[in-house]
C-alpha positions in Angstrom: 136.8 135.7 58.3 137.4 134.4 54.7 140.4 133.2 53.0 140.2 133.7 49.1 141.8 131.4 46.4 144.8 133.3 44.5 143.9 134.3 41.3 146.4 136.6 39.9 149.1 134.2 38.6 148.9 130.4 38.1 152.2 130.1 40.1 151.0 132.0 43.2 150.5 129.4 46.2 150.7 131.5 49.3 148.0 132.1 51.7 148.0 135.1 54.4 146.5 132.5 56.9 147.8 128.8 57.5 146.1 125.9 58.6 147.8 126.3 61.9 146.6 129.8 62.4 143.0 128.3 61.4 143.2 126.2 64.5 144.2 128.6 66.7 141.5 131.2 65.6 138.8 128.4 65.7 139.8 126.7 68.9 141.0 129.6 71.0 139.1 132.7 69.8 135.9 131.4 68.5 136.2 133.3 65.0 134.7 131.0 62.2 136.7 130.8 59.1 135.5 130.1 55.6 138.2 129.0 53.1 137.8 128.9 49.2 138.8 125.8 47.7 142.3 125.7 46.0 144.1 123.1 44.0 147.2 125.2 43.8 147.4 126.5 47.2 150.7 125.1 49.2 148.5 123.8 52.0 145.9 121.2 50.9 142.1 121.9 51.4 142.1 118.7 53.8 144.6 120.5 56.0 142.2 123.5 56.9 139.2 121.1 57.0 141.2 119.2 60.0 142.1 122.7 61.5 138.4 123.6 61.8 138.0 125.7 58.8 134.9 125.5 56.4 135.4 124.8 52.9 133.5 127.4 50.8 133.3 128.4 47.3 130.8 131.2 47.9 132.0 133.7 50.4 129.2 136.2 50.4 128.4 135.2 54.0 131.7 136.7 55.2 132.3 140.2 56.1 136.0 140.3 55.8 138.0 138.5 53.1 141.8 138.0 53.4 143.9 137.5 50.2 147.3 137.8 49.3 147.6 139.7 45.8 145.2 141.9 43.9 141.6 140.9 43.2 140.0 141.1 39.9 137.1 143.8 40.0 134.3 141.5 39.1 135.1 139.1 42.0 134.3 141.9 44.7 131.1 141.6 46.5 129.2 144.8 47.8 129.6 145.8 51.7 132.4 143.6 52.0 135.9 144.4 53.8 139.1 143.0 52.0 142.4 142.7 53.4 145.3 142.2 50.8 147.9 143.7 48.8 146.4 146.2 46.5 149.2 148.2 45.1 147.3 151.3 44.9 149.2 153.7 47.3 151.4 155.2 44.6 148.3 155.8 42.5 149.6 152.9 39.8 147.3 153.0 36.9 147.0 149.3 36.4 145.1 149.0 39.5 142.7 152.3 39.6 140.0 150.4 37.9 140.1 147.9 40.7 140.2 150.7 43.3 137.0 152.3 41.5 135.1 149.0 41.3 135.7 148.9 45.3 134.3 152.3 45.8 131.4 151.8 43.6 130.5 148.5 45.4 131.0 150.0 49.2 133.7 148.2 49.9 136.7 148.4 52.6 140.0 147.8 51.8 142.9 147.3 54.4 146.1 147.0 52.9 148.9 144.9 54.2 151.7 147.3 53.3 150.2 150.1 55.4 150.1 148.2 58.6 152.9 149.8 60.7 154.0 150.6 64.1 154.1 153.9 65.8 157.8 154.6 64.0 156.1 154.0 60.5 157.8 150.4 60.3 155.9 147.7 58.5 154.7 144.9 60.4 153.4 142.4 57.9 155.4 141.4 54.7 157.2 139.1 52.7 159.8 141.6 52.1 162.4 138.7 53.3 161.4 136.1 50.8 161.4 138.5 48.2 165.0 138.8 48.7 165.6 135.2 49.3 163.9 134.0 46.2 165.2 137.5 44.2 169.0 136.6 44.9 168.5 132.5 44.1 166.9 133.6 40.8 169.5 136.4 39.9 172.3 133.6 40.7 170.5 131.0 38.6 170.2 134.0 36.0 174.1 135.0 36.5 175.0 131.4 35.7 172.6 130.9 32.6 174.3 134.2 31.3 178.0 133.4 31.9 177.3 129.8 30.2 175.9 131.3 27.1 179.0 133.5 27.0 181.2 130.5 27.0 181.9 130.6 31.0 180.5 127.6 32.6 180.6 128.0 36.4 179.2 125.9 39.4 176.3 128.5 39.0 175.1 127.0 36.3 173.8 124.2 38.4 171.8 126.7 40.3 168.0 126.3 39.6 165.2 129.0 40.4 163.5 129.1 43.8 160.7 127.4 43.1 162.0 124.2 41.6 163.5 123.5 45.0 161.2 121.6 47.8 162.1 124.2 50.4 164.6 127.2 51.5 166.7 124.6 53.2 167.0 122.6 49.9 167.5 125.5 47.7 170.6 126.8 50.2 172.2 123.6 50.1 172.5 123.8 46.3 174.2 127.2 46.7 176.3 126.4 49.3 177.5 123.2 47.3 178.2 125.7 44.0 180.3 128.0 46.5 182.4 125.3 47.8 183.2 124.2 44.2 184.0 128.1 43.5 186.0 128.3 46.7 187.9 125.4 45.6 188.4 125.6 41.7 188.1 129.1 41.0 186.2 131.5 38.8 187.6 132.1 35.2 190.0 134.9 35.4 188.1 136.9 32.8 185.3 137.2 35.4 187.1 138.2 38.4 186.4 140.6 40.5 182.8 139.2 40.4 180.8 141.8 42.3 177.7 142.0 43.5 176.0 145.3 44.6 173.2 145.4 46.9 171.2 148.7 47.0 169.4 148.9 50.2 169.5 147.5 53.7 165.9 146.6 54.7 163.9 143.5 54.8 164.5 142.5 51.0 168.0 143.3 51.2 168.4 141.0 54.7 167.2 137.9 52.4 169.4 138.9 49.4 172.4 138.5 52.4 171.1 135.5 53.8 171.5 133.6 50.2 174.8 135.1 49.6 175.9 133.6 53.2 176.1 130.5 51.5 178.7 131.7 49.2 182.4 132.3 49.7 181.9 136.6 49.7 184.3 139.1 51.0 182.5 142.5 51.9 183.9 145.7 50.3 182.8 149.2 51.2 181.4 151.1 48.2 184.3 153.6 48.3 186.8 150.7 48.0 185.0 148.8 45.2 187.9 149.9 42.5 190.4 148.0 44.8 189.2 145.0 44.4 190.5 145.0 40.8 194.0 145.2 41.8 194.5 141.7 42.6 191.3 140.1 42.4 190.8 136.6 43.7 188.6 134.0 41.7 187.9 132.1 44.8 185.2 134.4 45.9 182.5 137.0 45.2 182.8 140.9 46.4 179.9 142.0 48.0 178.8 145.8 48.8 175.9 147.4 50.1 174.9 150.6 49.0 173.1 153.2 51.3 171.2 156.3 50.4 174.5 158.4 51.0 176.4 156.3 48.2 173.5 156.7 46.0 172.6 160.5 45.9 173.9 163.8 46.9 172.2 167.4 47.2 171.7 169.3 44.0 172.9 172.4 45.9 176.7 172.8 45.8 178.2 172.6 49.4 174.8 171.2 51.1 175.8 167.9 53.6 173.7 164.8 52.8 171.0 164.6 55.5 169.3 161.2 55.6 165.9 162.6 56.7 166.2 165.5 54.4 166.5 163.1 51.5 163.2 161.4 52.9 161.2 164.4 53.2 162.5 166.2 49.9 164.1 163.9 47.5 163.8 166.5 44.7 166.6 168.4 46.2 169.0 165.5 45.2 170.3 164.0 42.3 171.9 160.5 41.7 175.4 159.6 41.6 175.3 156.0 41.2 176.1 155.9 37.6 180.0 155.5 38.2 179.5 152.4 40.3 177.6 150.3 37.5 181.1 150.0 35.6 182.4 147.9 38.6 179.6 146.0 39.3 178.8 142.2 37.6 175.4 142.3 39.5 173.2 144.8 40.8 170.6 143.8 43.4 167.9 146.5 43.7 166.1 146.4 47.0 165.0 149.8 47.8 161.5 151.3 47.8 161.0 153.6 45.2 158.2 156.4 44.1 158.2 158.8 41.3 159.4 161.7 43.9 162.9 159.8 44.1 165.9 160.2 41.8 166.3 156.9 39.6 168.9 154.4 40.7 170.0 153.3 37.1 168.8 155.1 34.2 168.4 154.3 30.3 170.9 156.9 29.6 173.8 155.6 32.1 173.1 152.0 30.4 173.6 153.5 26.8 176.7 155.2 27.9 178.2 151.9 29.5 177.2 149.9 26.0 178.4 152.6 23.9 182.1 152.4 25.5 185.1 150.5 23.7 185.3 148.2 26.5 182.5 145.4 27.1 180.7 146.2 30.3 181.1 144.1 33.3 177.4 144.1 34.2 175.6 140.9 33.6 172.6 140.9 35.6 169.9 143.6 37.3 167.8 142.1 39.8 165.0 144.7 40.2 163.6 143.1 43.7 161.2 146.7 43.6 159.9 145.7 40.4 158.5 149.2 39.7 158.0 149.7 35.9 160.7 152.1 34.8 161.1 153.3 38.4 164.2 153.0 40.2 165.6 151.0 37.2 164.6 152.6 34.1 165.0 149.7 32.0 162.5 147.5 33.7 160.1 147.5 31.2 157.9 144.8 32.4 157.1 142.6 35.4 157.7 138.8 34.7 156.4 135.5 35.9 158.7 132.6 37.2 157.8 130.8 34.1 159.7 133.4 32.3 161.8 135.4 34.5 164.2 137.4 32.7 164.8 139.4 29.7 167.6 141.4 28.3 167.6 145.2 28.0 169.4 146.5 25.0 170.6 150.2 25.9 171.4 150.9 22.5 168.0 150.0 20.9 165.9 150.5 24.1 164.2 147.1 23.3 164.0 143.7 25.5 164.1 140.2 24.7 163.0 137.5 26.8 165.7 135.0 28.3 169.6 135.8 28.8 171.0 136.1 25.0 171.8 139.6 23.5 173.5 142.7 24.0 172.9 144.5 27.6 172.0 143.6 31.0 170.0 140.4 31.8 167.1 142.1 34.0 165.2 139.9 36.8 161.8 141.5 37.4 159.5 139.2 38.9 156.9 140.7 41.3 155.7 137.7 42.9 159.4 136.3 44.1 157.7 135.3 47.4 155.3 132.7 46.0 158.5 130.9 44.7 158.8 130.0 48.4 155.2 129.5 49.4 155.5 127.4 52.5 157.8 129.2 54.6 156.5 132.6 53.2 153.0 131.9 54.2 153.9 130.4 57.5 156.1 133.6 58.5 153.6 135.9 57.0 150.6 134.3 58.8 152.5 134.6 62.3 152.9 138.1 61.9 149.3 138.4 61.1 147.8 136.3 63.6 147.7 138.9 66.6 145.3 141.0 64.7 142.8 138.5 63.2 140.5 138.1 66.4 140.0 142.0 66.4 139.3 141.9 62.6 136.7 139.2 62.8 135.2 140.7 65.8 135.0 144.6 63.8 131.9 146.0 62.9 132.6 147.6 59.6 129.2 149.1 59.3 130.1 152.2 61.6 131.6 155.3 60.0 135.5 155.5 59.9 136.0 157.6 63.1 134.3 154.9 65.1 136.1 151.9 63.7 137.4 149.7 66.6 140.1 148.4 65.2 143.7 148.4 66.7 145.8 151.3 65.4 148.1 149.5 63.3 145.3 148.3 61.1 143.4 151.5 61.3 145.9 153.6 59.8 146.0 150.7 56.8 142.3 151.4 55.9 142.7 153.2 52.2 139.1 152.7 51.5 135.7 152.3 54.1 132.3 152.0 52.9 133.2 152.9 49.4 135.0 156.4 50.4 138.4 156.9 50.7 139.9 157.7 53.9 141.5 161.0 54.9 144.9 159.7 54.6 144.4 158.4 51.1 142.2 161.2 49.8 144.9 162.0 47.3 144.4 158.8 45.4 140.9 160.5 43.8 143.3 162.4 41.6 144.6 159.3 40.4 141.0 157.8 39.7 140.0 160.6 37.8 143.2 160.4 35.6 142.9 156.8 35.1 
């Protein structure tokens, strides 16, 4: 097997295979591992050599190549199996040329996102680290926005996740800011400072892990307005929105049923709008595709910013990062080097930074890359049980004869240049691209 260097972003330092895993593969499983040299990867080339890998610029001898993010179409080699986050399963237009090139060259594509257990739960993911880095960056953005509005707070001392040497260092900095807020308090004009979390999965768990370093009080969505009665300046108010807090059946009198919502989202409409008026920060941690109602619409934001009272909403951390998706004002994805922009609800425009009328939007689509070492170690550990079988698989046989573990077999989107049956619907997106 081979590990390619990441090329999508200059700040992408993650790897799916760490030197520790290489050592286990080489010495315990007899797997030969090629690694493409990289000056940016969080683990140095020499660490891989000491672990038993062979450094190779040319990966043509490998039949299985692993990466993290999307691969430029001109870098694919024929008749090769690739394992990476392809971001094609929703028919994303910007990745259809990449998918078309894989089909043309007779490649095989296995997508980490689709490696699931029998219950459909994802097994290999960076989600927790998206939540960790996303919450750190959102607190940084909030501190910068408040400072520009004339409210210096301890949050202004927090940096972006990538600026810290480790997750531990980031947490210590946030805890220090939290201790100052607990003792000194926040400006009265900002209280209650409320943080809403939409979702409760892996991404949201990372968000809550960071918020645990701050003085917070948990409130139910239905009790959010009560925090305005006698708010404390010495803490944040945190609430988690589940599906039943976000949508309701369009049919009058029909009760909310979670499975029915998953199966028939077209039967539901959003009821989240009124909550926006009570939030200082919104963290979107939910999966979304075009079948589902949006969480935040441009019209909702326009109504908020058209009211006589200035809105409380300061920052939206869109960790789902779908363009005009769950957060309709996410008009572009950003890089850690330029992570935020202000969306003007009245003009429908965006401007980089934290200045302007409208919410600050954080929409970094490689958030886990800001914590590259810990993220790579956890990811590599989850991937490790599948690599010996992946290395031993003969990809030249028909799809029906592939000897892959069932978790991997369900993640094969393309085999030998053909869409597999579970993903045949992507043909329509290819034709329309």
